[in-house]
Every structure is written in structure tokens, then in C-alpha cells.
N, C-alpha and C positions, 0 to 999 in steps of 0.2 A: 652544466661545476655545477655540481655538491658543492650544501654549505661550505660542510670541512675547504674542499680541494679552497673556494674562494678563499676562506679566512688565512690559510698555508698560502697562496700567492701573495694576500696583501701584508702580511707579514714575511716572507721572503724579494720582495719589492723595493720594499721602504722601512726605514730607523721604529724607529719606537716615536722620537719624537721625533719629527717629521706628520706623527700622524692625528690627525683632527680632534680629536680626543684626548689630545695628553696634555696628560699634567708633571710639570718635577713634583710637587709636592701638595696631594686632594685633599686641602683643607676641608669642604665642607663634610664630604667620607669623613673626617678623621673626630672632626663635632662631634655629627650626629653616631658616631660607632661607639664614641670614647661617653656619650651619653646614656646610649643604648645596654652600652658595657656593664655603666654602673650597677644597674638593674639587674642586667638579668645575662652577666659572666664575660670570660673575655678571651674564648673559643668562637675563634671567625673563620668564613669560609667566605670568600671576596668572586663568586662567581661570577667570569668572563672575564678576572684579572690578568690572566696576560699576561703582556710582558711592561703592564702598567708599575707605577710607581706605589701603590696601595700597599704593600708586602714592606717593601721594604721599610714605610713612616711604622707602620705598626711591630715589627722587628725593633725598630728603634726604643718604638715605648713601653717595650719588654713581654706582648702582650704572648701565647704560647697557645699552643693547640693549633695552631694557624692552618688553613686551606688554602689554595690556587685552582676553582677549575676551570676548562678552558678548552674551546673546541680545536685551537691549532695546538698542533704539537710544536712547533717554531715559534711561538709566540711562547711558548715554556721554557723553552731550552733555551731562550733572548734573555731573560728573568735570571734561571739557574743560573747563565753564565754572567749575567751582571751581580747576584747577593755572592759569589763563590760558597763558602765552607755556611754559609750563613742557609745556602739552598737546601741542608742538608733539616731547617730546626721548621718546615712548611713542609705541607704533603700535597705531593701535585699529583691532579687529576684531571686527562687527559678523556676528554666526554662531554655528547652534547648532553644538555644541562635536560633537555626534556626528557630524557630515558636513561638519567643516569639513576644504579642505585647507592645511596649512600651507602656507607658501611659503620656509621655511628651519624650522630647528630652533636650538633655546635649553640652556642647559643646565639650564634647575632651572624644573618646573613644578607651580603652584602656585594650590590649587582648594578654597575652604574653602566653596563655596556652590553645588554644580549636582549633585557625585557622587551625592549622601543621596535627588537628586530622580528619578534614575533608577531608580524600579522598577521597567522594564522590563527582564530580562536580555538580547534584543537591542543597546536604547539601551548598556547597558552595557560588553555583548561592543566595537559603536562606538566608543566613548569610549574605554575599550582602546586602538584602534589607531589612535585618532587622535594619542593618546599619543604612541605607540611612534613613528608618523614623527616625531611635534614635536620629542623628545629628543634631543640627541646621545648616542651611546653610549655617553657615560664620564658621563651628566646623571642629576639625582636629581627625584624626585620630591617631594611635601608634600600633606599633602590631611589634609585634616580635612574629618569626617562626622559626622552625631550620634549616640553613643557608643549602648551598651547602654540607659542610662533616658533617654535625651533625648528628647523631643517626636515620637510619632510623623502628626502633622501640620503643617505650617509654609506659613503663606501661603495654605491654603485647597489643600491638594495636600497629598497621600501621599506622608509617603519612609518612606529604610529608615534604620534602624538600624543598626550596627556594631561589630563587640569591633576589636581588635587584629589573631586570628587571620582576623576572618572575612572583614577588607578587604584584607588582605593575599591569600588565598587569590578575590577578584575582581580579583585584578591581576591576578593569575597569576605564573608561574616565574620569569618575568625582572626580575624585581623585587623584592628583597630588603627585606627591614623592617632596619632599623636600630635606631629609636626609636617611642616612641610614648609619648603624654600626654592624662590630660584635664586638663581645664578647665571649672572651671563656669563658661558664662558670664552675667552679670547684663543681660540687655534690657531697653531703655530705661522698659518697663515696669512693670520693677523686680520682675520673675515667672526665675527660675535657667533655662539648659535646660544639659545634661550635651552636652560636646562633645569630641571622640574627633581628637588633631593625631596622623597619620602621617611619617615619614621614608625613603623608601626610596630604595635606589640600584642603579640600572639591573645586572642582572649580562654581563658582558663574551660575548660572541656566539658 
């Protein structure tokens, strides 16, 4: 099964509220995005945003220039249906982030869903190249991954776990780590998963 087929199947079989990473309101992401936007600007792309509720909250906070990128068309369709007419205020990209061709740049790149699934170093390098093309020269990055004590598998796939230092090392010297936080995420099933949140600032060229 291809990666795309896997995720289409996940979203066909289960409601978003049943998925382990579901958050009714993503408080930690919102806190870091608002800090990033205060310095960099309010145009945000949510990578792997799929059916997540982050985009709803950003619209509620009057962010504009928003985009969601996800591999799953089913996930995107669910988000659009939930948002109704507000879906027209968002750019939607059904694509693999490692081969995505950004049509323009954003001020803030957010990802709570994708990076820890990239277990192949080549995919991580491709991700980083796309991120740099998609991010404004003075942009900021908010990434959440599974932390050092997070799960080793998610949705039937192996994942990578990171500390703040190892994540910074993967993203490279062009991005400077400015803050990090660990969150004990309570899943809909009642288990706890450790997430690491990091905010990075793009260094001047």
C-alpha cells in the first residue's frame, strides 16, 4: 500500500475525533503560531493539516493567507465540509510534502503531523528543501513531533522520535531553535503520548 493509499484508508475508516492525534483545540500549536506570527507575519501553512481543527482556530483568530497541505484527499474533504463557506478562505493542497512545489511563500510553517513519519533520511532532506522554498526569508517554523518517550509506531507505521536538539540537527543551521516544550497528549482512547513542540526562526542569508 502506498503512503497515500494508507492515509486515505485511515480517514475513510475512522472519524477525525477517533484518531489518536485528535485535539478539539490545539492550544500548544496556537500559542507558538501566535508568537511566530507576531514577528514573521500571519500567513500560515499547516502541513499535514488534513482534518485537524487548527485551521478553524486560525480563522477564528482572523488569520488570513492560510493554507493546508495533506496527502489525503479524504481528510481535506472532511475539513472543507466542517468549515462550510469558510473553506473558501483557505488554500488547499492535496500533495506529498516531500515533492510539493510551493506556488508562493508563507510566514509560518506549521507541522504536527508529518515529520515524525519520515523515517527515510532522503525524505527528511526533501522535506527540508521544500520547507526552505515555502518559507519567507524572515519566516518561522513550528514543528511538533513525538518526543523521546513518545510512541514508536502510529497508525500502523514506524515513526521517529526527537529531542529538541536532534530535531534542530535534522532541520539544519538555517533554522535557529528559539523555544521548545513537551506536551503529554491525551488521546481519545485515554492513553498518553509525548509530543515535542519546537519553534524555529529562519536565520538571515
